[in-house]
Structures are given as structure tokens and as C-alpha cells.
VOLUMKE-683108 format. One record per residue: residue number from 1; x, y, z of N, C-alpha, C in turn. Coordinates in steps of 0.02 Angstrom, whole numbers. Atoms other than C-alpha are relative to their C-alpha. Layout:
VOLUMKE-683108
+-----+--------+--------+--------+--------+---------+--------+--------+--------+--------+
! num !  neast ! nnorth !    nup ! caeast ! canorth !   caup !  ceast ! cnorth !    cup !
+-----+--------+--------+--------+--------+---------+--------+--------+--------+--------+
! NUM !      X !      Y !      Z !      X !       Y !      Z !      X !      Y !      Z !
...
+-----+--------+--------+--------+--------+---------+--------+--------+--------+--------+
END
This chain:
VOLUMKE-683108
+-----+--------+--------+--------+--------+---------+--------+--------+--------+--------+
! num !  neast ! nnorth !    nup ! caeast ! canorth !   caup !  ceast ! cnorth !    cup !
+-----+--------+--------+--------+--------+---------+--------+--------+--------+--------+
!   1 !     43 !    -59 !      0 !      0 !       0 !      0 !     45 !     62 !      0 !
!   2 !    -39 !    -62 !      6 !     66 !     172 !    -46 !    -19 !     49 !     55 !
!   3 !     12 !    -49 !    -52 !     83 !     303 !     89 !      3 !     70 !    -30 !
!   4 !      3 !    -68 !     25 !     33 !     482 !     50 !     -1 !     49 !     59 !
!   5 !      0 !    -50 !    -52 !     70 !     634 !    155 !    -58 !     49 !    -11 !
!   6 !     59 !    -42 !      4 !    -85 !     737 !    192 !     -2 !     46 !     60 !
!   7 !      5 !    -49 !    -54 !   -105 !     895 !    295 !    -74 !     17 !     10 !
!   8 !     69 !    -15 !    -16 !   -274 !     916 !    381 !     -2 !     64 !     41 !
!   9 !      5 !    -65 !    -33 !   -315 !    1095 !    431 !    -71 !      5 !     30 !
!  10 !     66 !     -1 !    -31 !   -457 !    1097 !    559 !    -34 !     68 !     -9 !
!  11 !     31 !    -66 !     14 !   -483 !    1284 !    528 !    -35 !     -1 !    -68 !
!  12 !     29 !      5 !     67 !   -515 !    1246 !    345 !    -64 !    -44 !      3 !
!  13 !     59 !     43 !     -8 !   -635 !    1106 !    394 !    -56 !     39 !     33 !
!  14 !     51 !    -40 !    -35 !   -726 !    1224 !    513 !    -33 !     50 !    -48 !
!  15 !     27 !    -47 !     49 !   -746 !    1354 !    375 !    -45 !    -35 !    -50 !
!  16 !     39 !     39 !     47 !   -809 !    1220 !    257 !    -68 !    -18 !     30 !
!  17 !     63 !     18 !    -34 !   -939 !    1158 !    382 !    -45 !     62 !      8 !
!  18 !     39 !    -62 !    -10 !   -993 !    1337 !    419 !    -37 !     18 !    -65 !
!  19 !     30 !    -18 !     65 !  -1023 !    1376 !    234 !    -54 !    -50 !    -20 !
!  20 !     48 !     51 !     21 !  -1110 !    1211 !    200 !    -62 !     -1 !     44 !
!  21 !     59 !     -3 !    -44 !  -1224 !    1225 !    352 !    -43 !     61 !    -17 !
!  22 !     37 !    -60 !     20 !  -1273 !    1402 !    301 !    -40 !    -14 !    -64 !
!  23 !     35 !     18 !     63 !  -1315 !    1337 !    125 !    -62 !    -42 !     13 !
!  24 !     55 !     47 !    -14 !  -1428 !    1207 !    205 !    -52 !     30 !     49 !
!  25 !     50 !    -33 !    -40 !  -1522 !    1334 !    309 !     13 !      1 !     75 !
!  26 !    -17 !     -2 !    -70 !  -1433 !    1313 !    476 !     38 !     64 !     17 !
!  27 !    -37 !    -59 !    -21 !  -1357 !    1455 !    576 !     50 !    -20 !     55 !
!  28 !    -50 !     22 !    -49 !  -1202 !    1382 !    660 !     40 !     59 !     27 !
!  29 !    -47 !    -49 !    -27 !  -1092 !    1483 !    775 !     70 !    -21 !    -21 !
!  30 !    -69 !     16 !     15 !   -906 !    1490 !    748 !     24 !    -58 !     44 !
!  31 !    -19 !     53 !    -47 !   -882 !    1381 !    902 !    -29 !    -68 !    -22 !
!  32 !     31 !     63 !     23 !  -1004 !    1249 !    835 !     37 !    -27 !    -61 !
!  33 !    -37 !     22 !     59 !   -911 !    1243 !    670 !     68 !    -28 !     19 !
!  34 !    -65 !     24 !    -23 !   -745 !    1222 !    760 !     -7 !    -68 !     34 !
!  35 !     12 !     64 !    -33 !   -817 !    1082 !    866 !    -12 !    -55 !    -51 !
!  36 !     12 !     49 !     53 !   -880 !     993 !    710 !     66 !    -19 !    -34 !
!  37 !    -65 !     13 !     32 !   -706 !    1009 !    633 !     42 !    -45 !     45 !
!  38 !    -38 !     42 !    -47 !   -626 !     935 !    790 !    -28 !    -71 !      2 !
!  39 !     32 !     65 !      1 !   -752 !     792 !    790 !     19 !    -38 !    -64 !
!  40 !    -19 !     31 !     64 !   -714 !     758 !    606 !     72 !    -24 !      2 !
!  41 !    -70 !     18 !     -7 !   -528 !     757 !    642 !      8 !    -62 !     43 !
!  42 !     -3 !     58 !    -45 !   -551 !     636 !    787 !    -28 !    -63 !    -34 !
!  43 !     29 !     56 !     36 !   -660 !     525 !    677 !     51 !    -29 !    -49 !
!  44 !    -50 !     23 !     48 !   -526 !     516 !    542 !     57 !    -37 !     34 !
!  45 !    -52 !     35 !    -39 !   -398 !     466 !    674 !    -27 !    -67 !     24 !
!  46 !     27 !     63 !    -27 !   -513 !     334 !    751 !     -9 !    -53 !    -55 !
!  47 !      8 !     46 !     56 !   -540 !     256 !    578 !     68 !    -16 !    -33 !
!  48 !    -68 !     11 !     26 !   -350 !     254 !    548 !      8 !     27 !    -71 !
!  49 !     -6 !    -33 !     65 !   -373 !     365 !    396 !     59 !     48 !      1 !
!  50 !    -57 !    -45 !    -10 !   -247 !     489 !    466 !     33 !    -16 !     66 !
!  51 !    -35 !      4 !    -64 !   -118 !     493 !    605 !     13 !     71 !     23 !
!  52 !    -14 !    -67 !    -27 !    -96 !     641 !    720 !     74 !      4 !     15 !
!  53 !    -71 !    -12 !    -12 !     80 !     710 !    722 !      7 !     65 !     37 !
!  54 !    -16 !    -61 !    -36 !    143 !     835 !    848 !     66 !     27 !    -28 !
!  55 !    -61 !    -31 !     28 !    268 !     957 !    775 !     42 !     28 !     55 !
+-----+--------+--------+--------+--------+---------+--------+--------+--------+--------+
END
């Protein structure tokens, strides 16, 4: 299996969720969008899709 380096930016995920939720008629707060991004990041780790690296 080939290994690929991938950088996950939770701020970018939060912005994506915010925009997409607005499009769907929701009114998320900035904090809610950040929480969703953190949950998504944790999910990707739990499914072994990504590894968390501390710099």
C-alpha cells in the first residue's frame, strides 16, 4: 500500500462546515463549526485514515 502525506487543517474544515451548514439553512456559531471540525478530525484518526503528528 502506498503512503501519502496529507495535511489536515481543522480551521479549513470548520470554515467548510460553516459555509455548508449556512447553505442548508442552519445558523451555526463559529464555536459549533470548530467543534464539528474537531469531531471530524477525531473520527478520521479513530478510523485510521490519518495519524496525528505533533510538531
